[in-house]
C-alpha positions as CSV (number, residue, x, y, z in Angstrom):
1,M,-205.1,90.0,99.0
2,L,-205.0,90.3,102.8
3,L,-207.2,87.2,103.2
4,L,-204.9,85.2,100.8
5,A,-201.8,86.3,102.8
6,T,-203.5,85.3,106.1
7,L,-204.6,81.9,104.7
8,F,-201.0,81.3,103.5
9,R,-199.6,82.1,107.0
10,V,-202.1,79.8,108.7
11,G,-201.4,77.0,106.2
12,W,-197.6,77.5,106.7
13,Y,-198.1,77.3,110.5
14,I,-200.2,74.1,110.3
15,V,-197.8,72.4,107.9
16,F,-194.5,73.3,109.6
17,R,-195.7,73.2,113.3
18,E,-194.4,69.6,113.8
19,V,-191.1,70.5,112.1
20,D,-190.7,73.4,114.5
21,E,-191.5,71.3,117.5
22,N,-188.7,68.9,116.5
23,A,-186.0,71.6,115.7
24,I,-182.7,71.2,117.5
25,T,-179.7,73.4,118.2
26,P,-176.2,72.6,116.9
27,V,-175.1,71.5,120.4
28,Q,-178.1,69.1,120.6
29,A,-177.2,67.8,117.1
30,T,-173.6,67.0,118.1
31,E,-174.9,65.0,121.1
32,M,-177.3,63.1,118.8
33,L,-174.6,62.5,116.2
34,D,-172.3,61.2,118.9
35,N,-175.1,58.7,119.7
36,G,-175.5,57.4,116.1
37,A,-177.9,59.9,114.5
38,L,-177.8,60.3,110.7
39,L,-177.2,63.8,109.4
40,V,-178.8,64.5,106.0
41,D,-177.5,67.6,104.2
42,V,-180.1,68.8,101.7
43,R,-178.0,71.6,100.1
44,Q,-176.6,71.5,96.6
45,L,-173.2,69.8,95.9
46,E,-171.4,73.1,95.5
47,E,-172.5,74.2,99.0
48,F,-171.7,70.9,100.5
49,E,-168.2,71.0,99.1
50,E,-167.6,74.4,100.6
51,A,-168.1,73.1,104.1
52,H,-170.1,70.3,105.7
53,V,-170.4,68.4,108.9
54,A,-168.2,65.3,109.0
55,G,-170.2,62.2,108.2
56,A,-173.1,64.1,106.7
57,R,-174.9,62.4,103.8
58,L,-175.6,64.7,100.9
59,I,-179.0,64.3,99.4
60,P,-180.1,67.6,97.7
61,L,-183.7,68.6,98.6
62,G,-184.8,68.1,95.0
63,E,-183.7,64.5,95.1
64,L,-184.8,63.6,98.6
65,S,-188.2,62.1,97.7
66,D,-186.7,59.9,95.1
67,R,-183.9,58.7,97.4
68,L,-185.8,57.8,100.5
69,S,-184.9,54.1,100.0
70,E,-181.3,55.0,100.9
71,L,-182.5,56.1,104.3
72,Q,-184.8,53.2,105.3
73,A,-182.4,51.9,107.9
74,Y,-183.1,55.2,109.8
75,R,-186.8,55.0,109.6
76,D,-187.1,54.7,113.4
77,R,-183.8,56.2,114.3
78,P,-182.8,59.8,114.8
79,V,-182.3,61.8,111.5
80,I,-181.1,65.4,111.5
81,V,-181.7,67.4,108.4
82,V,-179.5,70.4,107.6
83,C,-179.2,73.1,104.9
84,R,-177.7,76.6,104.9
85,T,-180.2,78.4,107.2
86,G,-182.9,75.9,108.1
87,G,-185.5,76.6,105.4
88,R,-184.8,73.8,102.9
89,S,-184.1,71.4,105.8
90,A,-187.6,72.2,107.2
91,I,-189.1,71.1,103.9
92,G,-186.8,68.0,103.9
93,S,-187.8,67.2,107.4
94,L,-191.5,67.3,106.4
95,I,-190.8,65.0,103.4
96,L,-189.2,62.5,105.8
97,M,-192.0,62.8,108.3
98,N,-194.6,62.3,105.6
99,A,-192.7,59.2,104.5
100,G,-193.0,57.6,107.9
101,F,-189.7,58.5,109.5
102,T,-190.5,58.8,113.2
103,R,-187.5,60.7,114.7
104,V,-186.7,63.6,112.4
105,H,-185.1,66.8,113.6
106,N,-184.4,70.0,111.7
107,L,-181.1,71.7,112.6
108,E,-182.2,75.2,113.7
109,G,-180.3,77.8,111.8
110,G,-178.6,75.3,109.5
111,M,-174.9,75.4,108.7
112,M,-174.8,79.1,109.5
113,A,-175.7,78.3,113.1
114,W,-173.3,75.3,113.2
115,K,-170.4,77.5,112.1
116,Q,-171.5,80.3,114.5
117,A,-171.4,77.8,117.3
118,G,-167.7,77.2,116.5
119,L,-168.3,73.5,115.5
120,S,-166.0,71.8,113.1
121,V,-166.6,71.4,109.4
122,E,-164.9,69.5,106.6
123,R,-164.1,71.0,103.2
């Protein structure tokens, strides 16, 4: 059991290392958005409707792989992925990276961090 847990942790580290290296803070995200980055929100519709960043494009994580064609214009442009706390968006970031998107960033701490930073949201 310990071996299995250790292998899982090592595998998780290997898979998500690149995502962690490309993580950005909410302040860095605002700068990127001001310069034309796309913000992809991978939460569910109900979460998005409660509060979201202005201009965010909602594509729930479960639909992301099937809707990659909608994002092709951003294949070599900055894309920021956000969820509630950063877990689902890490997976979304990995999906985009594996699909050949070259400038993908996970919003560290997700919408919780965005709100904590006092940044504006739409409802």
